[in-house]
VEXFINU-476889 format. One line per field, with one value per residue (C-alpha): residue number from 1; z, x, y. Coordinates in steps of 0.2 Angstrom, whole numbers. Layout:
# residues N
k: (NUM|...)
w: (Z|...)
u: (X|...)
v: (Y|...)
END
This chain:
# residues 256
k: (1|2|3|4|5|6|7|8|9|10|11|12|13|14|15|16|17|18|19|20|21|22|23|24|25|26|27|28|29|30|31|32|33|34|35|36|37|38|39|40|41|42|43|44|45|46|47|48|49|50|51|52|53|54|55|56|57|58|59|60|61|62|63|64|65|66|67|68|69|70|71|72|73|74|75|76|77|78|79|80|81|82|83|84|85|86|87|88|89|90|91|92|93|94|95|96|97|98|99|100|101|102|103|104|105|106|107|108|109|110|111|112|113|114|115|116|117|118|119|120|121|122|123|124|125|126|127|128|129|130|131|132|133|134|135|136|137|138|139|140|141|142|143|144|145|146|147|148|149|150|151|152|153|154|155|156|157|158|159|160|161|162|163|164|165|166|167|168|169|170|171|172|173|174|175|176|177|178|179|180|181|182|183|184|185|186|187|188|189|190|191|192|193|194|195|196|197|198|199|200|201|202|203|204|205|206|207|208|209|210|211|212|213|214|215|216|217|218|219|220|221|222|223|224|225|226|227|228|229|230|231|232|233|234|235|236|237|238|239|240|241|242|243|244|245|246|247|248|249|250|251|252|253|254|255|256)
w: (467|457|441|425|409|392|387|369|369|368|379|392|393|397|409|417|419|427|439|441|446|459|467|469|477|489|494|486|473|455|441|427|411|409|393|404|414|424|439|455|460|476|481|484|496|506|521|521|503|501|517|509|492|502|511|494|488|504|508|522|524|520|503|497|480|466|461|442|436|422|418|420|428|443|445|448|461|470|468|478|467|450|451|436|424|429|419|402|406|407|392|384|391|398|393|394|404|416|434|442|462|469|484|487|491|511|513|505|516|511|519|506|519|524|508|517|510|492|479|463|450|432|418|408|389|389|386|399|411|407|406|423|430|424|433|450|451|457|460|472|457|461|448|449|457|474|482|476|459|441|437|426|407|407|418|420|425|438|444|445|457|466|465|476|484|469|465|447|433|418|404|390|382|384|387|372|380|397|402|417|420|421|436|439|457|455|472|471|459|446|440|446|440|451|438|421|411|395|393|390|399|383|379|398|395|378|388|405|401|415|423|435|432|443|460|458|444|444|454|448|455|473|478|487|487|493|495|495|480|488|502|490|491|483|482|494|506|506|488|486|477|482|477|474|464|453|438|435|448|467|473|458|461|455|449|433)
u: (454|466|460|470|467|473|479|480|462|456|441|450|465|452|444|459|467|451|451|471|469|455|464|481|468|463|481|483|494|495|505|509|521|535|548|560|553|534|533|524|517|507|502|519|509|502|514|503|503|521|524|513|523|538|529|524|542|548|559|563|562|581|578|565|557|559|545|537|529|518|525|541|531|527|545|550|538|546|566|573|588|592|611|620|616|598|588|598|596|578|577|589|580|563|551|563|575|584|582|589|593|590|588|569|558|559|541|533|522|527|538|547|558|577|580|590|581|585|572|574|562|560|546|544|541|526|508|499|510|509|490|489|501|492|477|486|499|517|519|531|535|549|552|538|547|548|566|580|570|571|562|545|547|528|512|510|528|524|507|517|527|517|500|487|496|493|476|476|486|490|496|504|512|531|544|555|572|569|584|582|584|601|602|611|616|615|617|635|644|648|635|638|631|624|618|621|606|596|606|625|637|644|627|627|645|638|626|635|654|662|651|660|655|648|657|664|662|648|650|643|625|624|607|597|611|604|614|610|620|622|632|646|662|660|640|628|619|599|598|580|584|578|591|590|597|580|586|602|613|616|620|610|596|579|571|561)
v: (416|426|433|433|444|441|458|453|455|473|468|458|472|485|475|469|486|492|477|479|498|495|479|491|504|491|487|472|463|463|456|466|464|479|479|468|455|453|463|461|477|487|505|513|525|509|504|488|485|486|475|463|463|459|446|438|437|430|447|460|478|477|475|488|487|499|512|511|529|532|550|558|572|557|552|571|571|558|563|576|576|571|575|582|568|563|574|569|551|551|560|548|532|534|525|511|499|511|512|528|528|546|554|554|568|570|574|560|549|532|517|506|498|503|515|527|542|535|528|518|522|519|521|507|507|494|499|488|494|512|512|504|517|530|524|520|534|527|508|499|485|471|456|443|429|421|425|416|410|418|431|427|431|427|429|408|408|422|413|398|404|418|408|416|430|440|447|450|443|454|444|455|439|433|445|450|449|445|456|467|485|494|503|517|526|545|549|550|565|552|541|520|506|495|481|480|475|482|496|494|506|511|521|528|535|543|553|557|554|546|532|520|502|488|487|470|457|445|429|413|409|401|392|404|418|434|450|468|475|492|485|479|490|506|505|515|505|506|515|509|494|477|463|445|434|437|426|438|431|434|453|461|471|464|480|474)
END
């Protein structure tokens, strides 16, 4: 049976984070609040755990999950090349709603799916998420929804969709905005926005100068539409972000 903790209560928060950390170490799945939407997470370095996360969402290896970290130092260990603007973006927007896609460190022993050697990484600005991540290390985290359904803005919404496929639900209250993170691909010489989210492109350009916008205009949602955003013209395949409508429209990555 799934266990749910009200993180507004100090005692439950402490017990919940401890239980969630143990659960992740056992290779099981947890739901956690972030500063954008709720996420379903698992040990990023356990192929079986990542496969279980994708199965719970109804996803395949062609849509690998992003990775959340509890510190900038942890992100540096995962990324081989931040490009010319990665460090500036991290200093300006982390912790916060910015996911960066970079070349992954080639020596890492993990299997997130068909990433083509890249990883999408973010440090969220949420105390419960950061507390958990500092206990577990990097976690593979996708939006807490079944593929094709809206991303969860509350723990109850996540539980209604994911049910017993998740062992622990950390309830951090409703998400303030429920707007997903902005995703920027740094594997090009010029940063490219793969999904506009909480950080507008004007703020990115204030840091980087030139930033290329989304590859093509958003389409109206279609039932069960699922398209990898990195397969669109002008975007690099397999950039380490998963993609479904996730409550944000088809063809957009469901990084929380």
